[in-house]
C-alpha positions in Angstrom: 20.0 0.9 6.6 19.2 -2.8 7.0 23.0 -3.1 7.1 22.7 -2.2 10.8 21.1 -5.6 11.4 24.6 -7.1 11.1 25.4 -5.6 14.6 23.3 -8.4 16.2 23.9 -12.1 16.3 21.8 -13.9 13.7 19.3 -15.4 16.3 18.7 -11.9 17.7 18.3 -10.5 14.2 15.7 -13.2 13.6 13.8 -12.2 16.7 14.0 -8.5 15.8 12.6 -9.1 12.3 9.7 -11.0 13.8 9.0 -8.1 16.2 9.2 -5.7 13.3 6.6 -7.8 11.4 4.5 -7.8 14.6 4.5 -4.0 14.6 3.7 -3.9 10.9 0.7 -6.2 11.6 -0.7 -4.0 14.3 0.8 -5.9 17.3 3.5 -5.0 19.8 6.5 -3.6 17.9 10.1 -4.0 19.1 11.4 -1.7 21.8 14.9 -0.2 21.7 15.5 -1.0 25.3 15.3 -4.8 24.5 18.4 -4.4 22.4 20.6 -2.6 24.9 22.9 0.1 23.5 23.5 -1.7 20.2 22.4 1.4 18.2 21.9 5.1 18.8 18.3 6.4 18.7 18.8 7.6 15.1 20.2 4.3 14.0 17.4 2.4 15.7 14.7 4.5 14.0 16.4 4.1 10.6 16.7 0.3 11.1 13.0 0.0 12.0 12.0 2.2 9.1 14.1 0.3 6.6 13.1 -3.1 7.8 9.4 -2.1 7.8 9.7 -0.6 4.3 11.7 -3.7 3.1 9.0 -6.1 4.3 6.2 -3.9 2.8 7.9 -3.7 -0.6 8.9 -7.4 -0.7 5.3 -8.5 0.0 3.7 -5.7 -2.0 5.8 -6.4 -5.1 5.5 -10.2 -4.5 9.3 -10.4 -4.7 11.0 -13.8 -5.3 13.5 -15.2 -2.9 16.3 -14.1 -5.3 15.0 -10.5 -5.4 14.8 -10.4 -1.7 18.4 -11.7 -1.3 19.5 -9.2 -3.9 17.9 -6.4 -1.9 19.8 -7.6 1.2 23.2 -7.7 -0.5 24.7 -5.2 1.9 24.3 -7.6 4.9 25.9 -11.0 5.6 24.4 -14.0 4.0 23.4 -15.5 7.3 21.5 -12.2 8.2 19.9 -12.1 4.8 18.8 -15.7 5.1 17.3 -14.8 8.6 15.3 -11.9 7.0 14.2 -14.1 4.1 13.0 -16.8 6.5 10.9 -14.3 8.4 9.5 -13.0 5.2 8.6 -16.5 3.9 7.0 -17.5 7.2 4.9 -14.4 7.6 4.3 -13.2 4.0 0.6 -13.9 4.1 0.2 -12.2 7.4 2.0 -9.1 6.1 -0.1 -9.1 2.9 -3.3 -9.3 5.0 -2.1 -6.4 7.2 -1.3 -4.3 4.1 -4.7 -5.0 2.6 -6.4 -4.2 5.9 -4.5 -0.9 6.0 -5.6 -0.1 2.4 -9.2 -1.1 3.1 -9.4 1.0 6.2 -9.3 4.1 4.1 -12.8 3.3 2.9 -15.0 0.2 3.1 -16.7 1.1 -0.2 -15.7 -0.9 -3.2 -16.7 -0.5 -6.8 -18.6 -3.5 -8.1 -19.6 -2.4 -11.6 -19.7 0.7 -13.8 -21.3 1.8 -17.1 -20.9 5.0 -19.1 -22.5 6.7 -22.0 -21.3 9.6 -24.1 -24.0 12.1 -25.0 -24.0 15.2 -27.1 -26.2 18.0 -25.7 -27.3 20.0 -28.8 -29.3 22.7 -27.0 -30.7 23.7 -23.6 -33.6 25.9 -22.5 -31.2 28.9 -22.3 -28.9 28.3 -25.3 -30.3 27.2 -28.7 -27.0 25.8 -30.0 -24.9 24.0 -27.4 -23.0 21.0 -28.9 -21.4 20.0 -25.6 -20.3 16.4 -25.0 -21.5 15.0 -21.7 -20.4 11.8 -20.0 -23.0 9.9 -18.1 -21.3 7.6 -15.5 -23.2 5.0 -13.5 -21.4 3.3 -10.6 -22.5 0.4 -8.5 -20.7 0.7 -5.1 -20.9 -1.9 -2.3 -20.6 -0.4 1.1 -21.2 -2.3 4.3 -22.8 -5.1 2.3 -25.4 -2.9 0.5 -25.2 -2.1 -3.2 -25.7 1.6 -3.8 -26.1 3.0 -7.4 -24.5 6.4 -8.1 -25.1 8.2 -11.3 -23.4 11.4 -12.4 -23.2 13.5 -15.6 -20.0 15.4 -16.3 -18.8 17.8 -19.0 -15.2 17.6 -20.3 -13.7 19.7 -17.5 -15.4 17.7 -14.7 -14.3 14.5 -16.3 -10.7 15.7 -16.4 -10.9 16.6 -12.8 -12.3 13.2 -11.9 -9.6 11.4 -13.9 -6.9 13.5 -12.1 -8.4 12.6 -8.7 -8.5 8.9 -9.5 -4.9 8.9 -10.7 -3.8 10.7 -7.5 -5.8 8.1 -5.4 -4.1 5.3 -7.4 -0.7 6.7 -6.6 -1.5 6.8 -2.9 -2.8 3.2 -2.9 0.4 2.1 -4.7 2.5 3.8 -2.1 0.6 1.9 0.7 1.5 -1.4 -0.8 
């Protein structure tokens, strides 16, 4: 719905785009009242959502100028150039805001890992076991301190861990 941007003069569109980026970066977002009765409430919300998503995707995907302009093919070239100029001027600021948003989920980061595959042949309860076990050692940095985490998992637990990590990766990719 970026096409709604064409309802404003180019200079006003430029100001609106900067205000949208301000909102994306945690500062004061644009207010509908500042733009009179140009759009209905639904159109206003769609415009804000589409501009915010457009800036996130363009920065998250590290889109080239040509890709950005191709994504704005439904607006006039002067409006597309205005959006592109805002993106070029504030790309690093948007990238930092997206990284901060991602990092706010957790301050812990994985520094290193090591794994070993073992075969448990027996236990004190069962004489013949033959169960593969994965020993996973993680070095996690949280608030500046390195914390070792060690766990041992059977096949089912490993599959659950892999599924959880894949789901977490999807969430992180959506935040970009």
